[in-house]
N, C-alpha and C positions, 0 to 999 in steps of 0.2 A: 428434817432431822439434821442437827448440827454435828460437827466432827466429834465432839465429846460423847454425845448420845450414840452416835454410830459406832464408836469404839466399844462402848459398853454393850451395845447390841451384838456386835461381832464376838466379843468375849463370851457372852452368855450363849450365843449360838455354838461356838466351838466347844465349850464345856458340855453343852447338851449333847452334841454329836459324840463326844468322847464317852459320855455316860451310856449312850445307846450302844456304842461299840463294846464297852465292857460287859453290858448285859447280853449282847449278842454272842460274845465269846463264852460266857458262862452257861447259857441255857442250851438245852437240846436233849436228845435221848440219853447222852452221857454227860450229865451236868458236871461242871467244874466249879468247886467252891472257891471263894476269893483267896483263902490262904494257900490252896494248891496252885491257883493261878499266879500268885505272887512268887511262889517257889520256882515255878517253871520260868517265869520272866527273868528272875534274878539268877537263874542257873543253878539253884540249889537242888533241883531234880535232874536226873540223868536225861540226856537228850532222847533216849529210847523209851523213856517213861510213857505210859499210855496217855497221860494228860498232855505231855509235850508233843506227842505225835498228833493228837486230836487238834491241839492249838495251832501248831506251825504248818502242818500238812493239809489240814482240812478246813478248819474254821477261819483262821486268820486270812488266808488268801481269798476265801469267799467273801468275807466281810469287807476287805479292802477293795475287792472287785466290785461289790455292790455299791460302795461309796463312789468309786470312779465312774461307773456307769451312770449312776444317778446324777453325779456332778456334770458329766458330759451332756446328758439329755437336758438338764436344767439350763446349762449354758447355751445350748443350741436353741432352747425355747426363748431365752432372753433376746438373742440375736434376731430370731424370726419375728417375735412380737414387736420388737423395736423397729425393725425394718418395715413391717406391714402397718405399724401403728394400730395394732389391734390386740388386746390382751387375750383374745380367744384363739390366737394362732398357735399352731403346733408344728414342730419340726417334721413330723411324719406326713404332714399335709402335702408335701411336695413329692410323695410317692416313694420315699426312701425305704419304708418298711415293706412295701409291696415288692420293690426290686430285690431287697434282701431275702424276702420269703421265696421268691422265684429262684434266686441263686442257690439257696439252701436246698430247695426241692430238687433242682437239677443235680446237685452234688449227691443227694441221697439216691437218686435214680441211677446215676452213673457208678456209684459205689467205688469211687476212686480212692487211692491212698496217697494224697499229696501233702506236701508241707513246704510253706514258703514264708520266710520271716517269722517263724513261730506259729503261723496259722495252719491248722489242719484243714481237711477238705471242706467241711460244711461252713466254718467261719470264713474261710478264704473266698468261697463262692458267694457267700452272703455279702461280704465286704465289696467284692467286685460288682455284684448285682446292684447294690445300693448306689455306688459311685456312678456306674453306667446310667442308671435311671435318672439321677440328678443331672448328669451331663446332657442326657437326651432332653429332659424337661427344659433345661437352660437354653439349648439350641432352638427348640421349638418355639419358646416364648420370646426369643430375641428378635427385635425389630429395629432396623437402622442403627445398630450398635447400642440400643437401649433395651432395658429389661423392665417393661411395665409390670408392676407387682401383681395386678389383677390377672394379666395374661399368664404370668408364672404360676399363680395359684391354680387357675383353671387348667393349665397344661399338666400340672402336677396331679390334680385330681383325676383327669382323664387317663393319663398314663398309669396312675395307681390302680384305677378300676380295671384297665386292660391287663396289667400284670397280675393282679389278684385273680382274674378269671383264668389266665393261663396257668397259674399255680394250682387252682382248683382242678383244672382239667388234667394236669400232670399227676396230681395226687390220686385221681380216680383211675387213670390209665397206667401209670408207671411205677407207683410206689406200693410195694407189697405191704409194708407196715406203715401205712399212712398216718397212724396215730402219732408216730414220732415227729412228723412234720407239724401236726396240729399242736403237739406239746411244745415244740420249738417256737411256733408262732405265738404261743401264750407267754413266752418269756420265762426263763429259769436261770438260777445261779447254781444249780446242782452240780454242774461240771466245772465250777470255778476252781482255778488253780493259779499258781504263780506264773504259768505260761500266759494265761489270759491277762493277768495284771501287767506283765511286761508288754503285751500287745497294745493295750489301750492307753497307758499313762502318757506316752509321748504325744498322742493325738489330743488328749485332754490338755496337756501343758501348752501345746501350740494353739489350740482353740481358745483356752482361757486367756492367754497372752494377747491373742488377736482381738478378743472381745473387749479386753481392757483398753487396748490401743484405739478401738473404734468407739469407745464409750461417749466421748465428747461429740463426735459426729452424729451418733444415734440420738443424743439429747437434742441436737439441732434439727434432725429430721422429724422429731416429734412435732415441731412447729409447722411442718409441711415441706415437701421437697423443694418447692420454688423458694421459700424463705431460706431453707438450708443452703441452697445454691447461691443465693445472694449474700449469704454470710461466709462464703468461701469453701463450702463443703463440696467435694467432688462426689455427687450423689451416686452416679452410676458406678464409680469405682468402689464406693462403700457397699453398694448392693452386691456387686460381684464378690468382694472379699467376704461379706457376711454370709452369702448363700453357699460359697465353697466351704467356708469354715463350718457352717451348720451341717452341711452334707458329710464332711469328714468326721465330725463329732458323732453324728447319728449313726453313720455307717460303722464306725469303730465300736460303738456301744452295741448295736444290733448283732454284729459279727461274733461277739463273745457271750451275749446273753439272750439272744432271740429278741422278739418284738415286745417291748414293755411300754405300754401306752400311759398317757396322762401325766407322766412326770414332767415332760417339757411343756405341758399345757398349764397345769395347776400351780406348780412350784413358783415360777416367775410371777404369776398373778398374785399368789398369796404374799410373797415377799414385797411386791409392789404396793400392796395394800398396807403393809406394816411399816415400810420405810420410805415410800415415795418412788417416783419414776426416774430418779437420777441414775443413769446407767453406770456411773463411776462407783456407786455403792451397790447397785442392783446386781451387777455381774458377779462380784465376789460373794455376796450374801446368798444369791440363788444357787451358786455352785455348791457352797457348803450345805445349805438347806436341802438341796436336791440329793446330795450324797447321804445325808443323815436320814432323809425320808425313805430312800430305797434300802438303806441298812435296816431300818425298822420294819419295812414291808417284808424284806427277805427273812428276817428273824421270825415274824409272824407266820410266813409261809412254811418255815421249817418246823415249827412247834404246834401250830394250830390243829393239825390233824395227824400228828405223829402216831405211828411210824411212817404214814404216807406223807408226801410233800405236795403242797399246793403250788402251782406255777405262780411266781411272784407277780406276773402280769395280771393275774386275777385279783390279787390283793390291791394293787395300785388302781385297778378299775373300780373296785369296791369303795376305795377312798375317793377317787377322782370323779367318778360318775355323779354321785349326789352333789358334790361341790360344784361341778359344771352346771348341773340342772339348777342349782340354787342361784348361781351367778346369772344364768339366762333369765330366771324368774325375776331377779332383782333388777337387771338391766331393763326389763320391760316396764318396770314401775317408774323408772327415772324419766 
């Protein structure tokens, strides 16, 4: 895809995401007609008007949060898939979700009332759990100053299984209302507010900037680590930065939304099929596409079974599962 085509693609993608956002704002148990929405946005309506309250205090922060979470997960997916050179890789494969789940479960058991940098108890413990897990996997897989990708993945899977087992044990023994943990593990934007938006956007900005910075090196790593090294890429340094960035992006997303699967897996893969493997274009495109996808998924989660709300992780799994199976089936035919 040349520069002109890419700019057109990017423009169409941004317009599509904006349309999804407008739809998400207007639909729900209390629908907002477009004329009323325009009045609220332009200030023609009083700030205490019902539509204004619904828009600015409930729906808008939730919609923005869903975009940021989706963007963070998709960006992490691009980094992980580029690093491993496998389009079926996922940020959660390194045990991040398991660590976050254990941290959240511990927070619910202790029932503490903490607040640090805007994070309340459960998100704070989830964030710490995710980061500690990735650090542990990193140290276990490190050998002679190097990080073999296969060792890192295997260590991540092993630690993830262990922490998931501990989470299940704590749920049975220590959590009275364990359904809350189960619901959190399914992923949800129901508690989304401006506080969560403030928490995640700096991590997304840092992660996205880092991914753009690493794009050229990731393109060369696609040719093989040895070839990339011969072309001047510090492969081990790129690995470390990519893994740490992916961990921060995933941990920040999990801490504010719970565990939402498949976004980091299918979005980079879909975008790669549409525009090619060039990470200089892939990073930005997947970030926007992932945000729009999760906005759409969360909107469906809100209205599909109203007044009940479906965990958004269920919706992403319903989208992602069949696509993943289709790709596995297609890859076997090649």
